[in-house]
C-alpha positions in Angstrom: 5.2 11.6 13.9 5.1 12.5 10.3 1.9 11.8 8.4 2.2 9.6 5.2 -0.4 9.7 2.5 -0.5 7.2 -0.4 -3.2 7.6 -3.1 -4.0 3.9 -3.7 -5.6 3.4 -7.1 -8.8 1.3 -6.9 -8.5 -1.8 -8.9 -11.3 -3.1 -11.1 -11.5 -6.4 -9.3 -11.8 -4.6 -5.9 -15.4 -3.5 -6.5 -18.5 -5.6 -6.9 -21.2 -5.1 -9.6 -22.7 -2.2 -7.6 -19.3 -0.4 -7.2 -19.0 -1.3 -3.5 -15.6 -2.3 -2.0 -15.6 -5.1 0.4 -14.3 -4.1 3.9 -12.1 -7.2 3.9 -9.8 -5.4 1.4 -8.8 -2.5 3.6 -6.1 -4.5 5.4 -4.6 -5.2 2.0 -4.7 -1.5 1.2 -3.0 -0.7 4.4 -0.3 -3.3 3.8 0.4 -1.8 0.3 0.6 1.7 1.7 2.9 0.6 4.5 5.2 -1.1 2.0 5.3 2.0 -0.2 6.0 4.2 2.8 9.0 2.1 3.8 10.3 2.1 0.2 10.0 5.9 0.0 11.1 6.9 3.5 13.9 4.6 4.5 17.4 5.4 3.3 18.9 3.1 0.8 22.6 2.2 1.1 23.0 0.7 -2.4 23.6 -2.7 -0.8 21.2 -5.6 -1.6 20.7 -7.6 1.6 20.4 -11.4 1.0 19.6 -14.1 3.5 
């Protein structure tokens, strides 16, 4: 399996006053990276699929 890396920028609102990031945000980071991975790696056919 090919390894995918996405450099997620830390948002200002993600850190508390001490600069700590809450562990509850990591699933959100993984979801954003997964979405970007699919956008970058899956072929596009130029067709917009609508339901």
